[in-house]
N, C-alpha and C positions, 0 to 999 in steps of 0.2 A: 446852636439849635438846642433848646431844651425840650426835654420829653417829660411828660407829666407821669405821674404814678402809673395809670392804666397803661400806658403805651410801654413803660418800663416793664411792668408785669407780663404784658402781652409778648414783649420781645424776650424776655428771660423764659417764659413759657415755651415759646417756639425753640429757643435754644436748648432747653432742657429735652424737647420732644427730638430734636436732631441728635443730641448727645446720646439720648437713649437708643436711637436708631444705629448710630456709630458703635456704641458698646455692643449691641447684638451682632452687627457685622463683624466686628473685631473678635468677638467670643467665637463666631463661626470660623473665622480665619485661623485662630489659635487652634481650634479642634483640628482643623484640616492640617495646619502644620504640624500638630502633634502626631497625626496619623501619617505622615509623609514617610517616617522610617519603615513603618509597616508596609506602605506601598512600595517602597524601594526593595525591600526583602521579597515581597511577592513577585515583583518584577525580575529579580535576580533568579529566584526559584523557577519561575515561568520560562526564563531564557535557558537556564540550564536544562530544564525539562525538554524544551523544544531541541536543544542541541542533542541530547540523549536520543530522542525520536528521530532526530535526522539521521543520526549514526546508524540506529536500528533499521530504518527504513533503507538506508544504503546497503547495509548487510543483506537485508531481505531481498532487495533488488539484485544483488550479486548473486545470491543463492538461487534466485528464480532464472537468472540468466545461464548459471550452470545446470540447472535442472532442464532448461529448455535445450541446451546444447546436447545434454545426455539422451533426451527424448528424441532429438533429431538423429543421434547416432544410433539409438535403438531402432528407430523407424527404419533406417538403413540397413541394419542388420536383419531385421524382420523381413524386409523386402528381399535382401539375398537369400535368406532361408526359404521364403516362398518360392522363388525361382529356382532354387536348388530342389526343391520338393517337386515342382513341376517337372523339372528335367529328369529326376530320379523316377518319378511315376511314369513318364514316357518312355524311358529306357527299360524299365521294368515291363511294361505292356509290349514293347517291341521284342523284348527277350521271350516272353511267354508266347507271343505270337509265332516267333521263329521256332520255339520248341514244338508248338502244336503243329505248325506247318512240317517240321521235320519229322514228326510223329506220323502225321497223315501221309507224307511221302514215303516213309518207311513202310507203313502199312499197306500202301498201294504197291509198292515195289514187292513185298511179301506176297501179296494176293496175286499179283501178275507173274510171279515166278522169277522175278529179277534177282 
């Protein structure tokens, strides 16, 4: 099968266009390939950073758990102190009432001559 000059020129032109398109794609691939070490480094930095953040968050969680436990303990202690305060106040009022009652009784006994 013989091709005339116009067919050969047309075919060469098409091949040149394809070649130009392939060159552009290869150039982009080379640029991407050249950037791969940068991406690998960035991924390594990101992975290390996430690991550090994970460790930090674990420590924060541990500290918050300890703080919650201490707050629970403090709540219990405050509850005990409030109950003790109520008991002490009640005992003080009872004591004062007994003294007043005793003084009133003594006063009445003195007035009645006992």
